[in-house]
N, C-alpha and C positions, 0 to 999 in steps of 0.2 A: 803797322809793324808789330804792335802788340798782338793783333789778331793772328798774324802769321806765326808768331811764337807759340801762341796757344794751340793753333792748328797742328803744328809740327811736334808738339809735346807728346811723349808716349802716354798711353792710357794707364791710369793707376791700377795696380793689381792688388786688391785687398779682398775684403769680403765680397762675395757675389751679390748681385742685385737681388732685392727682395722679390720673391715670387718666381724666380727662374728655377730651372731644374737643378742647377748646382746649389742654389740656396736651399731647396727642399732636401737634397741629399745631405747637405751640411747640417741642417736642422734635425734631420731624422737620426743620423748616426749616433750622436751622444746619448740620445734617449733609448736607443736599442742595443748599444754595445754592452752597457752595464746592466746587471740584474736589478729588478725592482727591489725596493726596501723589504727586508725580512724574508726574502726568497730562500736564502740558505738556512735560516732558522726554521722555516716551514719544512724544507727538505730534510734537514737533520731530525727534526721532531717526528715527521711522518715515518722515516725509516726506523727510528727508535720505537715508535708505536707499533709498527708492523712486526718488529722482532719480538717485542714483549707480548703484545696482545694476540698475535696470530701464530707465534712459534713457541716462546718460552712457557707461557701460561698453559696452553693445551698440552705441551709435552710433559710438563712436570706436575700437572694438576692432580694426578692420582698418587704420587709418591712424596711430594714435598711437604714440609711442615706448614701448618696453617698460618703461622706468623709470616713465613716467607711469601706465601701466596697472597696474603693481605698486603704486604709491602709492595710486591710486584704489581698487584692490581691497582694500587694507588698511583704508583709511578706510571703505569700504562695509561691510566685515565688522565694524568697530568700532561704527558707528552702528546696524547691525542688531542686534548683541548688546546695545547700550545700550537700544534700543527694547524688546527682549525682557525684559530684567531690570527696567527701570523700568515696563514695561507689566504685568508680573506683580505688582509691588508696588502699583501703582495699582488694578489689578483686584481684588486682595485687599481693600484698604481700601474700595473702592467697593461691593463685594458685602456686606461686613460691615455697612456703614452701611445698605445697601438692605434687609437682612434684620432687623437689630437695631433700627434707629431709624425704621423706616417704618411710620407709623400711618395711611397713606392707602390701604393695600390690606388684603385679608383675610389672616388668619393662614395659611390654606392656600396662598395665593399666595406669601407670604414663605417658607413651608416648601419649596415647589417650587423657588423660585429658589435657596434655600440648598442643597438636595440636588443640583441640577444643577451649581451652582457648586462644591460639594464634590467632585463627580466630575470636573469639567472641569479644575480647577486642577492636580492631580497629572499628569493626562494631558498637558496642554499644556506643563507644566513639563518633563516627560521628553522630549516631542517637540521642544521648542525648545532646551533647553540641552544635551542629550546629543548625542553623535555619531550619525550615521545607523546605524552598526553596532550601537549600544547600544539602539536602538529597533526596534520591529516595525511592519509595515504595519497590524496590527490596532490598535495604540495610536494611530497617526496617524488612521486612519479613525474610531475611536471619539471622539477629540478633535474631529474635524471635525463629526461629528453633534452632539456636546454643545455645541459653539460655536454652531451654528445654533439649537439648542433654547434655549440661554441667551439668545441675541439675541431670538428670537421672544417668549420669556416676559417679559423685562423690558419689551419694547414693549407687550405685552398689559397688564402692570401699569400702564404709563403711560396707556393708553387708559382703564382702570378708574378711575385716580386723578383725571382731569380731565374736565370736562364741556364744555370749550371745543372748538369744532369744528376749528379750525386745528391745535392741537397733537395732537388725536386723529387727524387725517388724517396728520400726519407719523409718529406712532407706528404707524398702520395700514400705511403704506408700509414701515416697518421690519419689521413682522410678515410682510407679503406677500413681501418680499425674502428674509427668512431661511427661510421655509417653502418657497418655490420653489427656493432653492439646496439645501436639504436633500433635497427630493424628487428633484430632478434628479440629485444625486450618488448617491442610492439606486438610481435607474434605471441610472446608469452602472455601478455595482457589480453590479447584476443582469445587465447585458449581458455580463459576464465569464463568467457561468454559462450563460445561454441568451439568445438574441436573437430578438425578435419585431418585426414591423413597428410595432405600436402603441407599443412602448417607444421607438423612435427618434422617432416623432412626439410622444409625450408629453414626452420629454426635451428636444426642441427647443422645444416650447411653453413648458415651465417655464423654460428658460434665457432665452427671449425675454421672458417676463412678468417674471421676476425682474430682468432687466437694465433693463426699463422702470421698475420700482419704484425701482431704484437711481438712475437718472438723475433721476426725479421727486423723490426724496429730496434729492439734491444741490441741485437748483434750489429746492425748497421750504424748505430750511434757510436760504436767503438772507433771507427775511422774519423768521425767528427771530433771526438774527444781526445784521441791519443796524441800526445805531444810528439812532433816530428822535427822540432828545431835542433840545431847543432850546438846550442849553448849548453853550459854545464847543467843548468836547471832542468832543461828539457830532457837531457840524457839521463839525469838522475830519476826524473819522473817516469821515463820510459822503462828503465831498469826495474824500478820499484813495482810498476804495474806488471811487468813480466814475471816478477817473483810472486806477486799476489795471485795471479791467475792459476798456477798449479796448486797453490795452497787452498784456494776456494774449491777447485775441482776435487781435490783430495778430501776436503772436509765434507763436501756433499756426498762423495762416494762412501765415506765411513758412516755418515748419518743414514744413508740408505741401507747399508749392511746391518747396522745395529738396530735401527728402529723398525725395519721391515714394513709391515702394513701401516704403521702409524706415519711413516715417512710420506706416503702419498696423501694422507689426510692433512698433514701439516703443510705440504706443498700446495694443496688446493686452498687451504685457508690463507696462505701468504700471497699466492699469485692468481688464484681463481682460474686455473687452467685445467682442461679435461682431456685434450686430444690424445696425449701419450701417457696419461697418468696411471692407467691400469695395465698397459702393455709394456711401456718402456719409459718409466719416469726419469731414467738417467739422461734422456735426451734434453731435459730442461737444464741440465748442469752447464751446458755450453753457453747458451745465451745469458744465464745468470752469472756465470763466472766471468765472461767477457764484460758484462755490464759493471760488475763490482771492480774488476781490475782497472777499467777505464775511468771509473769514478774516483779511484785512488790516484791515478796518474794525472787526470785533467786539472784539478785545482793546484797541484804542485807545479805542473808545467806552465801555468799562468796564462794570461791573455783574457780580457774581459768577455769576449764572445764565447770562448771555450768554457770559461767558468760558468757563464749563464746556461750554456747547453748542458753542463754537468749537473747543475741544480735541477734542470728539467728532467734529465735522465734518472736522477735519484728519486724524484717525485713519481716518475712513471713506474719505476721498479717497486717503490713502496706502496703504490696504489694497486698494482696488479692489473689484470685484464678485466674490463667492464665491471668495475666495483659497484655494489649496490648500497653500501653504507654511506651516509651523507658526507662524513669526514673524508673518506677515501675518494669519493666522487669529486669533492672539491679539489683535493690535491692532484687528481688525474687531470682535471680541466686546467689547473695551473701549470702542470707539466707541459701540456701541449702549447700553452701560450708562451712559455719560456723557450721551448724548442723552436717554435715558429719565429719568435723574435731573434733568436740567435742565427737562424738560417737567413733571415732577411738582413740582419746587420752584416753578416759575412758576405752577402751578395752585393753590397754597395760598392761603388768605385772608390769611395774614401775609406772603405774598410781595410784594416791592416792585414797583409797577407800572412803574417805570422800567427794569426788567430785561427779560428775554426774554419777558415776558408781554404786551408791547405788541401784537403781531399777534393774539394770542389774544383780547384785549379787543375788537379791532375785528371779529373773526369773528362 
């Protein structure tokens, strides 16, 4: 009789069995929804370093008082070092969670990310924190290649982990941008040994294609970041972002009119773009304006997935396209890790629909 009662008793519904697909998804989601430690510190410091070192100091270097320049130079060096140190910590935590707790991708994909990250971390640490005299060109170039390989592979993992078209398109843009930047840099290094006509054409084509991917990614991130909820907080964030967008576009227009030739030079220093910089620099105002407006709206709108994606987008904008400086190369790699984590978190069945998965659901 006791055996009949046990047989007829309903199965307990609690935590899923260990090792099952539901258990893997439940274990993965908490580690991927929230940003790694110090991610927003790295993003804020990287943006401040870009504004001070690539915009303010070159813009006022000829006219400002020496005392002001020295103060700005010290602040710029401080925030750049802060971005590097916090970025290293955030990248380490982000990669460990990507490899250890990621049940959405195959083991060999996790192994590849782990191996590339294991090689990249000491290289970029040496190139970023040590003086130039203590590092070699080979270390910097190897770190450059590993950064693009890491960025491309985490985006490939995001493509594999989600079946939604919009997030897969964003991850695909990241893959294309990283591969184009890597191949273009390889051709640049080959040109130091020998130069052929096809190398110049191929390098220019890869540079142009990668830059287009970068601009499309900046604009495409807007739908991932923009709050679309109907609560008061989301509506306020959306209205604020809508106000910021024309303000940024107007500020960029005024800067172009007043700075004239210096505007293109500052734009190149900040974003490392060349496609329209001589013919139509105003074209860059749209992706930059959309990125800044969405970065203002996303943290206010809330949602851990959206906030993590916003940190990645801020790091991407602060790094620019295909950076060469070790500090900006580090923040660029961290940007792709955060964006890929956010895409994968939003793709999970246990992910909350009010987070960054909204555009994906409509796709």
